[in-house]
Biopython code that builds the backbone (N, CA, C, O; Angstrom):
import numpy as np
from Bio.PDB.StructureBuilder import StructureBuilder

atoms = [
    (1, "MET", "N", (0.900, -0.845, 0.269)),
    (1, "MET", "CA", (-0.260, 0.226, -0.394)),
    (1, "MET", "C", (0.499, 1.363, -0.098)),
    (1, "MET", "O", (1.352, 1.366, 0.790)),
    (2, "SER", "N", (0.240, 2.296, -0.774)),
    (2, "SER", "CA", (1.213, 3.477, -1.072)),
    (2, "SER", "C", (1.209, 4.103, 0.343)),
    (2, "SER", "O", (0.454, 3.693, 1.225)),
    (3, "GLY", "N", (2.132, 5.165, 0.525)),
    (3, "GLY", "CA", (2.028, 5.956, 2.275)),
    (3, "GLY", "C", (0.888, 7.013, 1.829)),
    (3, "GLY", "O", (0.589, 7.965, 2.549)),
    (4, "PHE", "N", (0.296, 6.770, 0.617)),
    (4, "PHE", "CA", (-0.909, 7.789, 0.613)),
    (4, "PHE", "C", (-2.668, 7.318, 1.101)),
    (4, "PHE", "O", (-3.666, 8.001, 1.331)),
    (5, "GLY", "N", (-2.473, 6.211, 1.106)),
    (5, "GLY", "CA", (-3.126, 4.760, 1.339)),
    (5, "GLY", "C", (-3.184, 4.651, 2.311)),
    (5, "GLY", "O", (-4.273, 4.548, 2.875)),
    (6, "GLU", "N", (-1.711, 4.619, 3.129)),
    (6, "GLU", "CA", (-1.910, 3.789, 4.512)),
    (6, "GLU", "C", (-2.368, 5.545, 5.530)),
    (6, "GLU", "O", (-2.957, 5.565, 6.611)),
    (7, "TRP", "N", (-2.000, 6.472, 4.953)),
    (7, "TRP", "CA", (-2.483, 7.654, 5.747)),
    (7, "TRP", "C", (-3.927, 7.951, 5.308)),
    (7, "TRP", "O", (-4.605, 8.532, 6.155)),
    (8, "LEU", "N", (-4.532, 7.653, 4.118)),
    (8, "LEU", "CA", (-5.816, 7.658, 4.509)),
    (8, "LEU", "C", (-6.863, 6.377, 5.319)),
    (8, "LEU", "O", (-7.991, 6.551, 5.779)),
    (9, "LEU", "N", (-6.111, 5.186, 5.298)),
    (9, "LEU", "CA", (-6.611, 4.777, 6.078)),
    (9, "LEU", "C", (-6.818, 4.474, 7.372)),
    (9, "LEU", "O", (-7.692, 3.825, 7.947)),
    (10, "SER", "N", (-5.272, 5.415, 7.951)),
    (10, "SER", "CA", (-5.514, 6.664, 9.481)),
    (10, "SER", "C", (-6.193, 7.186, 9.463)),
    (10, "SER", "O", (-6.556, 7.061, 10.633)),
    (11, "VAL", "N", (-7.175, 8.145, 8.834)),
    (11, "VAL", "CA", (-7.576, 9.217, 8.725)),
    (11, "VAL", "C", (-8.848, 8.543, 8.987)),
    (11, "VAL", "O", (-9.515, 9.203, 9.784)),
    (12, "LEU", "N", (-9.415, 7.488, 8.614)),
    (12, "LEU", "CA", (-10.728, 6.685, 8.374)),
    (12, "LEU", "C", (-11.346, 6.431, 9.802)),
    (12, "LEU", "O", (-12.391, 6.654, 10.414)),
    (13, "GLN", "N", (-9.850, 5.711, 10.030)),
    (13, "GLN", "CA", (-9.733, 4.809, 11.893)),
    (13, "GLN", "C", (-9.847, 5.872, 12.673)),
    (13, "GLN", "O", (-10.322, 5.709, 13.798)),
    (14, "GLN", "N", (-9.508, 6.956, 12.315)),
    (14, "GLN", "CA", (-9.370, 8.229, 13.647)),
    (14, "GLN", "C", (-11.490, 8.417, 12.959)),
    (14, "GLN", "O", (-12.312, 7.840, 13.671)),
    (15, "ILE", "N", (-11.816, 8.878, 12.202)),
    (15, "ILE", "CA", (-12.377, 9.527, 12.205)),
    (15, "ILE", "C", (-13.851, 8.716, 12.755)),
    (15, "ILE", "O", (-14.906, 9.293, 13.018)),
    (16, "ILE", "N", (-13.587, 7.184, 12.844)),
    (16, "ILE", "CA", (-14.769, 5.751, 13.094)),
    (16, "ILE", "C", (-14.579, 5.839, 14.411)),
    (16, "ILE", "O", (-15.552, 5.549, 15.107)),
    (17, "GLN", "N", (-13.076, 6.329, 15.222)),
    (17, "GLN", "CA", (-13.500, 5.994, 16.528)),
    (17, "GLN", "C", (-13.897, 7.275, 16.785)),
    (17, "GLN", "O", (-15.030, 7.317, 17.265)),
    (18, "PHE", "N", (-13.283, 8.505, 16.614)),
    (18, "PHE", "CA", (-14.455, 9.318, 17.048)),
    (18, "PHE", "C", (-16.080, 9.186, 17.106)),
    (18, "PHE", "O", (-16.488, 9.998, 17.936)),
    (19, "LEU", "N", (-16.957, 8.584, 16.625)),
    (19, "LEU", "CA", (-17.860, 8.628, 16.127)),
    (19, "LEU", "C", (-18.000, 7.297, 16.927)),
    (19, "LEU", "O", (-19.182, 7.116, 17.219)),
    (20, "ALA", "N", (-17.622, 6.842, 17.134)),
    (20, "ALA", "CA", (-17.191, 5.572, 18.599)),
    (20, "ALA", "C", (-17.685, 6.209, 19.560)),
    (20, "ALA", "O", (-18.793, 5.805, 19.914)),
    (21, "ASP", "N", (-17.139, 7.311, 20.274)),
    (21, "ASP", "CA", (-16.559, 7.653, 21.210)),
    (21, "ASP", "C", (-17.973, 9.117, 21.463)),
    (21, "ASP", "O", (-18.512, 9.400, 22.533)),
    (22, "ILE", "N", (-18.142, 9.557, 20.550)),
    (22, "ILE", "CA", (-19.707, 10.287, 20.356)),
    (22, "ILE", "C", (-20.815, 9.199, 20.914)),
    (22, "ILE", "O", (-21.126, 9.280, 22.102)),
    (23, "VAL", "N", (-21.373, 8.263, 20.150)),
    (23, "VAL", "CA", (-21.880, 7.686, 20.743)),
    (23, "VAL", "C", (-22.290, 7.282, 22.137)),
    (23, "VAL", "O", (-23.368, 7.565, 22.660)),
    (24, "ILE", "N", (-20.856, 6.269, 22.931)),
    (24, "ILE", "CA", (-20.539, 5.704, 23.892)),
    (24, "ILE", "C", (-20.650, 7.102, 24.592)),
    (24, "ILE", "O", (-21.285, 6.716, 25.574)),
    (25, "ALA", "N", (-20.500, 8.377, 24.786)),
    (25, "ALA", "CA", (-20.644, 9.372, 25.173)),
    (25, "ALA", "C", (-21.986, 10.221, 25.602)),
    (25, "ALA", "O", (-22.180, 11.126, 26.413)),
    (26, "VAL", "N", (-22.664, 9.638, 24.850)),
    (26, "VAL", "CA", (-24.418, 10.430, 24.645)),
    (26, "VAL", "C", (-24.765, 9.026, 25.305)),
    (26, "VAL", "O", (-25.100, 9.352, 26.444)),
    (27, "ALA", "N", (-24.916, 7.024, 25.177)),
    (27, "ALA", "CA", (-24.955, 7.134, 25.837)),
    (27, "ALA", "C", (-24.917, 6.704, 27.740)),
    (27, "ALA", "O", (-25.549, 6.078, 28.591)),
    (28, "ASP", "N", (-23.724, 7.542, 27.566)),
    (28, "ASP", "CA", (-23.539, 7.698, 29.305)),
    (28, "ASP", "C", (-23.961, 8.860, 29.853)),
    (28, "ASP", "O", (-23.989, 8.973, 31.078)),
    (29, "TRP", "N", (-24.199, 9.489, 29.342)),
    (29, "TRP", "CA", (-24.570, 10.905, 29.334)),
    (29, "TRP", "C", (-26.155, 10.441, 29.349)),
    (29, "TRP", "O", (-26.710, 10.453, 30.448)),
    (30, "LEU", "N", (-26.853, 10.066, 28.286)),
    (30, "LEU", "CA", (-28.253, 9.398, 28.969)),
    (30, "LEU", "C", (-28.092, 8.385, 30.321)),
    (30, "LEU", "O", (-29.049, 8.340, 31.095)),
    (31, "TRP", "N", (-27.339, 7.878, 30.501)),
    (31, "TRP", "CA", (-27.611, 6.745, 31.488)),
    (31, "TRP", "C", (-27.336, 7.675, 32.626)),
    (31, "TRP", "O", (-28.205, 7.571, 33.492)),
    (32, "GLN", "N", (-26.194, 8.753, 32.968)),
    (32, "GLN", "CA", (-26.693, 9.008, 34.048)),
    (32, "GLN", "C", (-27.494, 9.748, 34.478)),
    (32, "GLN", "O", (-27.709, 9.839, 35.687)),
    (33, "ALA", "N", (-28.312, 10.663, 33.293)),
    (33, "ALA", "CA", (-29.314, 11.320, 33.979)),
    (33, "ALA", "C", (-30.566, 10.782, 34.093)),
    (33, "ALA", "O", (-31.498, 11.418, 34.585)),
    (34, "MET", "N", (-30.719, 9.075, 33.461)),
    (34, "MET", "CA", (-31.560, 8.572, 34.091)),
    (34, "MET", "C", (-31.572, 7.907, 35.624)),
    (34, "MET", "O", (-32.566, 7.722, 36.328)),
    (35, "LEU", "N", (-30.508, 7.675, 35.862)),
    (35, "LEU", "CA", (-30.234, 7.660, 37.458)),
    (35, "LEU", "C", (-29.976, 8.545, 38.299)),
    (35, "LEU", "O", (-29.228, 8.119, 39.180)),
    (36, "SER", "N", (-30.223, 9.433, 38.398)),
    (36, "SER", "CA", (-29.812, 10.339, 38.523)),
    (36, "SER", "C", (-31.467, 11.358, 38.702)),
    (36, "SER", "O", (-31.624, 12.050, 39.708)),
    (37, "LEU", "N", (-32.432, 11.301, 37.725)),
    (37, "LEU", "CA", (-33.353, 11.754, 37.892)),
    (37, "LEU", "C", (-34.042, 10.406, 38.684)),
    (37, "LEU", "O", (-34.761, 10.888, 39.559)),
    (38, "ILE", "N", (-34.120, 8.933, 38.738)),
    (38, "ILE", "CA", (-34.475, 7.859, 39.157)),
    (38, "ILE", "C", (-34.397, 8.519, 40.441)),
    (38, "ILE", "O", (-35.445, 8.746, 41.047)),
    (39, "SER", "N", (-33.202, 8.877, 40.963)),
    (39, "SER", "CA", (-32.363, 8.025, 42.860)),
    (39, "SER", "C", (-33.062, 9.765, 42.842)),
    (39, "SER", "O", (-32.095, 10.408, 43.250)),
    (40, "SER", "N", (-34.010, 10.611, 42.627)),
    (40, "SER", "CA", (-34.384, 11.824, 43.173)),
    (40, "SER", "C", (-35.162, 11.877, 44.031)),
    (40, "SER", "O", (-36.036, 11.012, 43.971)),
    (41, "ASN", "N", (-35.222, 12.681, 44.984)),
    (41, "ASN", "CA", (-36.036, 12.216, 45.711)),
    (41, "ASN", "C", (-37.953, 12.698, 45.826)),
    (41, "ASN", "O", (-38.939, 12.336, 46.468)),
    (42, "THR", "N", (-37.660, 13.547, 44.928)),
    (42, "THR", "CA", (-38.902, 13.968, 44.053)),
    (42, "THR", "C", (-40.109, 12.715, 43.938)),
    (42, "THR", "O", (-41.156, 12.534, 44.560)),
    (43, "ILE", "N", (-39.460, 11.992, 42.887)),
    (43, "ILE", "CA", (-40.031, 10.720, 42.046)),
    (43, "ILE", "C", (-39.990, 9.740, 42.986)),
    (43, "ILE", "O", (-41.011, 9.067, 43.133)),
    (44, "VAL", "N", (-38.883, 9.475, 43.762)),
    (44, "VAL", "CA", (-39.248, 8.066, 44.753)),
    (44, "VAL", "C", (-40.623, 8.497, 45.609)),
    (44, "VAL", "O", (-41.438, 7.574, 45.633)),
    (45, "GLY", "N", (-41.105, 9.856, 46.404)),
    (45, "GLY", "CA", (-42.216, 10.238, 47.079)),
    (45, "GLY", "C", (-43.156, 10.113, 45.872)),
    (45, "GLY", "O", (-44.248, 9.764, 46.319)),
    (46, "LEU", "N", (-43.204, 10.225, 44.731)),
    (46, "LEU", "CA", (-44.489, 10.500, 44.074)),
    (46, "LEU", "C", (-44.739, 8.802, 43.940)),
    (46, "LEU", "O", (-45.811, 8.248, 44.180)),
    (47, "ILE", "N", (-43.541, 8.155, 43.519)),
    (47, "ILE", "CA", (-44.033, 6.423, 43.352)),
    (47, "ILE", "C", (-44.553, 6.051, 44.269)),
    (47, "ILE", "O", (-45.503, 5.316, 43.999)),
    (48, "GLU", "N", (-44.296, 6.294, 45.820)),
    (48, "GLU", "CA", (-44.544, 5.967, 47.134)),
    (48, "GLU", "C", (-46.367, 6.238, 47.309)),
    (48, "GLU", "O", (-47.110, 5.367, 47.763)),
    (49, "VAL", "N", (-46.841, 7.600, 46.851)),
    (49, "VAL", "CA", (-47.683, 7.948, 46.893)),
    (49, "VAL", "C", (-48.282, 7.252, 46.111)),
    (49, "VAL", "O", (-49.006, 6.375, 46.582)),
    (50, "ALA", "N", (-48.184, 7.404, 44.703)),
    (50, "ALA", "CA", (-49.013, 6.130, 43.977)),
    (50, "ALA", "C", (-49.123, 4.855, 44.377)),
    (50, "ALA", "O", (-50.086, 4.325, 43.824)),
    (51, "GLY", "N", (-48.610, 4.212, 45.025)),
    (51, "GLY", "CA", (-48.498, 3.220, 45.350)),
    (51, "GLY", "C", (-50.107, 3.098, 46.954)),
    (51, "GLY", "O", (-51.077, 2.375, 47.184)),
    (52, "GLY", "N", (-49.684, 3.855, 47.355)),
    (52, "GLY", "CA", (-50.886, 4.034, 48.585)),
    (52, "GLY", "C", (-52.038, 3.961, 47.930)),
    (52, "GLY", "O", (-52.906, 3.170, 48.296)),
    (53, "LEU", "N", (-52.236, 4.936, 46.661)),
    (53, "LEU", "CA", (-53.382, 5.615, 46.071)),
    (53, "LEU", "C", (-53.750, 3.747, 45.368)),
    (53, "LEU", "O", (-54.732, 3.219, 45.890)),
    (54, "PHE", "N", (-53.180, 3.105, 44.555)),
    (54, "PHE", "CA", (-53.313, 2.038, 43.800)),
    (54, "PHE", "C", (-53.821, 0.580, 45.337)),
    (54, "PHE", "O", (-54.232, -0.579, 45.382)),
    (55, "GLU", "N", (-53.599, 1.195, 45.873)),
    (55, "GLU", "CA", (-53.928, -0.331, 47.381)),
    (55, "GLU", "C", (-55.191, 0.062, 47.808)),
    (55, "GLU", "O", (-55.941, -0.805, 48.257)),
    (56, "SER", "N", (-55.678, 1.605, 47.725)),
    (56, "SER", "CA", (-57.101, 1.718, 47.797)),
    (56, "SER", "C", (-58.327, 1.376, 46.931)),
    (56, "SER", "O", (-59.489, 1.464, 47.329)),
    (57, "ILE", "N", (-57.890, 0.922, 45.534)),
    (57, "ILE", "CA", (-58.790, 0.166, 44.137)),
    (57, "ILE", "C", (-59.669, -0.722, 45.064)),
    (57, "ILE", "O", (-59.127, -1.514, 45.834)),
    (58, "ASP", "N", (-60.708, -0.626, 45.011)),
    (58, "ASP", "CA", (-61.570, -1.943, 44.960)),
    (58, "ASP", "C", (-61.350, -2.985, 44.490)),
    (58, "ASP", "O", (-60.874, -2.859, 43.362)),
    (59, "PRO", "N", (-61.520, -4.505, 44.960)),
    (59, "PRO", "CA", (-60.977, -5.177, 44.153)),
    (59, "PRO", "C", (-61.797, -5.522, 42.496)),
    (59, "PRO", "O", (-61.313, -5.636, 41.370)),
    (60, "SER", "N", (-63.315, -5.615, 43.041)),
    (60, "SER", "CA", (-63.831, -5.963, 41.768)),
    (60, "SER", "C", (-63.113, -5.181, 40.608)),
    (60, "SER", "O", (-63.157, -5.635, 39.465)),
    (61, "VAL", "N", (-62.444, -3.994, 40.894)),
    (61, "VAL", "CA", (-62.323, -2.833, 40.052)),
    (61, "VAL", "C", (-61.046, -3.432, 39.646)),
    (61, "VAL", "O", (-60.968, -3.368, 38.419)),
    (62, "TRP", "N", (-59.730, -4.140, 40.307)),
    (62, "TRP", "CA", (-58.931, -4.968, 40.169)),
    (62, "TRP", "C", (-59.045, -5.810, 39.008)),
    (62, "TRP", "O", (-58.290, -5.644, 38.050)),
    (63, "TYR", "N", (-60.235, -7.009, 39.024)),
    (63, "TYR", "CA", (-60.712, -7.369, 38.332)),
    (63, "TYR", "C", (-60.832, -6.783, 36.974)),
    (63, "TYR", "O", (-59.857, -6.669, 36.231)),
    (64, "PHE", "N", (-62.039, -6.409, 36.651)),
    (64, "PHE", "CA", (-62.334, -5.521, 35.199)),
    (64, "PHE", "C", (-60.673, -5.234, 34.794)),
    (64, "PHE", "O", (-60.196, -5.919, 33.889)),
    (65, "MET", "N", (-59.817, -4.220, 35.478)),
    (65, "MET", "CA", (-58.612, -3.985, 34.979)),
    (65, "MET", "C", (-57.744, -4.415, 34.406)),
    (65, "MET", "O", (-56.993, -3.851, 33.610)),
    (66, "SER", "N", (-57.770, -6.118, 34.974)),
    (66, "SER", "CA", (-56.881, -7.363, 34.566)),
    (66, "SER", "C", (-57.340, -7.690, 33.779)),
    (66, "SER", "O", (-56.514, -8.298, 33.099)),
    (67, "MET", "N", (-58.362, -7.695, 33.292)),
    (67, "MET", "CA", (-59.441, -8.569, 32.694)),
    (67, "MET", "C", (-58.832, -7.562, 30.558)),
    (67, "MET", "O", (-58.408, -7.960, 29.473)),
    (68, "PHE", "N", (-59.240, -6.179, 31.229)),
    (68, "PHE", "CA", (-58.676, -4.998, 30.198)),
    (68, "PHE", "C", (-57.136, -4.895, 29.998)),
    (68, "PHE", "O", (-56.712, -3.889, 29.429)),
    (69, "GLN", "N", (-56.161, -5.967, 30.468)),
    (69, "GLN", "CA", (-54.908, -5.466, 30.934)),
    (69, "GLN", "C", (-54.497, -4.296, 31.064)),
    (69, "GLN", "O", (-53.464, -3.974, 30.477)),
    (70, "ILE", "N", (-55.329, -3.182, 32.014)),
    (70, "ILE", "CA", (-55.013, -2.053, 31.847)),
    (70, "ILE", "C", (-53.620, -1.683, 32.310)),
    (70, "ILE", "O", (-52.978, -0.794, 31.750)),
    (71, "PRO", "N", (-52.992, -2.627, 33.714)),
    (71, "PRO", "CA", (-51.863, -2.259, 34.069)),
    (71, "PRO", "C", (-50.970, -2.261, 32.750)),
    (71, "PRO", "O", (-50.435, -1.242, 32.314)),
    (72, "TYR", "N", (-50.862, -3.634, 32.110)),
    (72, "TYR", "CA", (-49.714, -3.230, 30.881)),
    (72, "TYR", "C", (-50.102, -1.985, 29.737)),
    (72, "TYR", "O", (-49.221, -1.435, 29.076)),
    (73, "GLY", "N", (-51.406, -1.675, 29.630)),
    (73, "GLY", "CA", (-51.611, -0.681, 28.790)),
    (73, "GLY", "C", (-50.704, 0.664, 29.143)),
    (73, "GLY", "O", (-49.891, 1.242, 28.422)),
    (74, "ILE", "N", (-51.255, 1.060, 30.935)),
    (74, "ILE", "CA", (-50.227, 2.138, 31.590)),
    (74, "ILE", "C", (-48.903, 2.396, 31.417)),
    (74, "ILE", "O", (-48.300, 3.425, 31.113)),
    (75, "THR", "N", (-48.237, 0.284, 31.883)),
    (75, "THR", "CA", (-46.779, 0.449, 31.820)),
    (75, "THR", "C", (-46.165, 0.937, 30.632)),
    (75, "THR", "O", (-45.265, 1.774, 30.567)),
    (76, "VAL", "N", (-46.910, 0.150, 29.398)),
    (76, "VAL", "CA", (-46.589, 0.655, 27.573)),
    (76, "VAL", "C", (-46.428, 2.073, 27.540)),
    (76, "VAL", "O", (-45.321, 2.596, 27.413)),
    (77, "VAL", "N", (-47.730, 2.855, 27.673)),
    (77, "VAL", "CA", (-47.470, 4.467, 27.934)),
    (77, "VAL", "C", (-46.202, 4.956, 28.635)),
    (77, "VAL", "O", (-45.115, 5.516, 28.497)),
    (78, "LEU", "N", (-46.667, 4.640, 29.092)),
    (78, "LEU", "CA", (-45.318, 5.476, 30.793)),
    (78, "LEU", "C", (-44.385, 5.177, 29.560)),
    (78, "LEU", "O", (-44.267, 5.984, 28.638)),
    (79, "SER", "N", (-43.805, 4.104, 29.596)),
    (79, "SER", "CA", (-42.732, 3.631, 29.290)),
    (79, "SER", "C", (-42.334, 4.468, 28.044)),
    (79, "SER", "O", (-41.178, 4.889, 28.027)),
    (80, "ALA", "N", (-43.354, 4.833, 26.739)),
    (80, "ALA", "CA", (-43.269, 5.185, 25.628)),
    (80, "ALA", "C", (-43.120, 6.703, 25.624)),
    (80, "ALA", "O", (-42.406, 7.300, 24.819)),
    (81, "TYR", "N", (-43.694, 7.164, 26.384)),
    (81, "TYR", "CA", (-43.723, 8.511, 27.095)),
    (81, "TYR", "C", (-41.958, 9.252, 27.684)),
    (81, "TYR", "O", (-41.375, 10.303, 27.421)),
    (82, "VAL", "N", (-41.681, 8.270, 28.398)),
    (82, "VAL", "CA", (-39.876, 8.201, 29.070)),
    (82, "VAL", "C", (-39.242, 8.238, 27.960)),
    (82, "VAL", "O", (-38.293, 9.023, 27.982)),
    (83, "LEU", "N", (-39.411, 7.654, 26.930)),
    (83, "LEU", "CA", (-38.852, 7.001, 26.327)),
    (83, "LEU", "C", (-39.134, 7.862, 24.570)),
    (83, "LEU", "O", (-38.742, 7.346, 23.524)),
    (84, "ARG", "N", (-39.645, 8.789, 24.620)),
    (84, "ARG", "CA", (-39.707, 10.091, 23.968)),
    (84, "ARG", "C", (-38.883, 11.246, 24.312)),
    (84, "ARG", "O", (-38.015, 11.921, 23.758)),
    (85, "PHE", "N", (-39.631, 11.210, 25.712)),
    (85, "PHE", "CA", (-38.557, 12.393, 26.640)),
    (85, "PHE", "C", (-37.228, 12.507, 26.289)),
    (85, "PHE", "O", (-36.708, 13.539, 25.866)),
    (86, "LEU", "N", (-36.599, 11.295, 26.487)),
    (86, "LEU", "CA", (-35.184, 10.660, 26.061)),
    (86, "LEU", "C", (-34.708, 10.954, 25.116)),
    (86, "LEU", "O", (-33.548, 11.332, 25.274)),
    (87, "ILE", "N", (-35.151, 10.975, 23.874)),
    (87, "ILE", "CA", (-34.950, 10.996, 22.465)),
    (87, "ILE", "C", (-35.446, 12.453, 22.242)),
    (87, "ILE", "O", (-34.832, 12.681, 21.200)),
    (88, "ARG", "N", (-35.981, 13.343, 22.445)),
    (88, "ARG", "CA", (-35.980, 14.305, 22.208)),
    (88, "ARG", "C", (-34.865, 15.269, 22.970)),
    (88, "ARG", "O", (-34.495, 16.404, 22.673)),
    (89, "ARG", "N", (-34.491, 14.460, 23.990)),
    (89, "ARG", "CA", (-32.922, 15.311, 24.597)),
    (89, "ARG", "C", (-31.579, 15.162, 23.648)),
    (89, "ARG", "O", (-30.562, 15.854, 23.683)),
    (90, "ILE", "N", (-31.936, 13.876, 22.659)),
    (90, "ILE", "CA", (-30.746, 14.046, 22.021)),
    (90, "ILE", "C", (-30.549, 14.997, 20.908)),
    (90, "ILE", "O", (-31.261, 14.893, 19.909)),
    (91, "PRO", "N", (-29.481, 16.081, 21.009)),
    (91, "PRO", "CA", (-29.386, 17.253, 19.589)),
    (91, "PRO", "C", (-29.392, 16.932, 18.445)),
    (91, "PRO", "O", (-29.983, 17.721, 17.707)),
    (92, "PHE", "N", (-29.021, 16.188, 18.049)),
    (92, "PHE", "CA", (-29.363, 15.904, 16.275)),
    (92, "PHE", "C", (-30.536, 15.114, 16.310)),
    (92, "PHE", "O", (-31.282, 15.510, 15.414)),
    (93, "ILE", "N", (-30.982, 14.276, 16.874)),
    (93, "ILE", "CA", (-32.290, 14.008, 16.628)),
    (93, "ILE", "C", (-33.448, 14.792, 16.703)),
    (93, "ILE", "O", (-34.056, 15.243, 15.732)),
    (94, "GLY", "N", (-33.726, 14.937, 17.854)),
    (94, "GLY", "CA", (-34.602, 15.445, 18.415)),
    (94, "GLY", "C", (-35.146, 17.545, 17.940)),
    (94, "GLY", "O", (-36.076, 18.091, 18.533)),
]
sb = StructureBuilder()
sb.init_structure("model")
sb.init_model(0)
sb.init_chain("A")
sb.init_seg("    ")
for serial, (resi, resn, name, xyz) in enumerate(atoms, 1):
    if name == "N":
        sb.init_residue(resn, " ", resi, " ")
    sb.init_atom(name, np.array(xyz, "f"), 0.0, 1.0, " ", f" {name:<3s}", serial, name[0])
structure = sb.get_structure()
């Protein structure tokens, strides 16, 4: 391989490594943001309050909610909203 070919190959390798580093840095940033959001006392308090509210639902209502798979639907919808929020925070996508 000529000197120009080796130089061009090294430049391409550096560009690919740079892009891989950016993807890893963004993923790490999102992971750290998610962990800090979850560990926030406000979120934990809201989850505890919601748990208390769900305990007060009548068993007959729970029966029909499970028949229509409402808990699964709520989980899917909330997951979709969280994912949409996180994707919109990525600068070059959202």
